[in-house]
N, C-alpha and C positions, 0 to 999 in steps of 0.2 A: 622569614617573611610572615607578615600578618595573615591570619586566617581569611579576612575579607579580601585581601589582595590575591590569595591563592584561588578563592572562589571566582573572583572577577576574571582572572586570567583564564581559568578553565572554561568559564562561560563564553568568553570571547573566542577562544580557540575551538571549542567543541560544540557549542550551542546547547540549547535546552531540548531534551532532558539529559543528554549524554554527558554533560559536565559532571554529573554526580559520580560517574564511574572513575573520574580522574582526581577526585578530592576525597581523601580518607574520611570516614564517618567521624573519627575523633576531631578532625578539623571542622567539619560541618556542624558538629554539636556545640562548638565554641561560639558560633555566630547565631544571633537571634533570628527567628523565622521572618520577622518583618524586614530585617536588613537583607536577608537572602531574596525576599520578594522584590525589594527595591532594586537590588543588583540585577535580578532577572529581567525586570522591566527595562532597565537602562542598557544592559550589555549582552544579553543572551539572544541570539538568533535561533532559528529552528535548526536542529541537527539534520544533516543531509539524509540519514537513514530513516528519520522519523517522517520527513515530508512525503516519502513514497507510501507510507502506511495509510495515508488518507484514501488511496485507491483500494477499494475492496476487490475481492475475487470477482464479483459480479461486474464491477466497473471495468476491470482489465479485460475480461472476456468480451463484454458488450462493445467496448471501444474497438477491440481488435476485429470483431465481426463486422462492424460498420465500415471499417477500412478495407476489409477483404471479402467483399460479397462475391459469391460463386466459388470461393475456395473450397477445396475438399480436404477435410481434416479428420483425424482420428481422436478418440477420447484422450489418448496420451498426449497428443499435440495440444489440445485445449487445456489439459491439466498443467502442462508446462507453461503455457501462455498466462494462465491465471494464477500460477504458483499455488496450486491446490491439488486435492486428491482426484483420482479418476471417478470415485463414487460421487463427489460433489458435481463434477462435470456431467456424469451420467444423469443425475437428477435434473440438472439445468437443461439438458437436451430434452428431457421428458416434459419439463414445465414450459418450455418455449418452442413448441413445434413450428411456430411462425418464423423463427430464425434458423432452426436446425432441421433440415430435411434429411431423413435417414436414407442412406444409400445401401448400406450393408450392416453387418452386425455392429461394427464400431466406426464406420465411416459416415460422415455427415457433410452435406453441402450447406454452406452458409448462404442464407437468403436475406433479402431486404424486405421486411414486412410492409413498409409503406409503398414501395414500388409494386409489390404483389397485389395490394389492394387496389391500385390504380388500373389494373388490367381489366 
């Protein structure tokens, strides 16, 4: 099989940038960079695992909080929701007291800052 064909099939099946893991570097080196760029434009979609990386830890937590107003959560729960460390979540709760109302040492109530301002 020609190197260009191997790259094309990997791009179609696995998307960009994951196709690189399925084509050996010895094969990739045989194809000029401009040809690979053309193939990527024509055949490579975005890999499934990469699309989710656009959501940052902040986005994941903020979106969850908007959907779960008045929920009571712990730092461990928020860390799992944001796929991050408890230290990151602890700092976020300190930085955003308008969203996180502290109930106890590690329990917080989720608030809606816009609704609270309307009162």
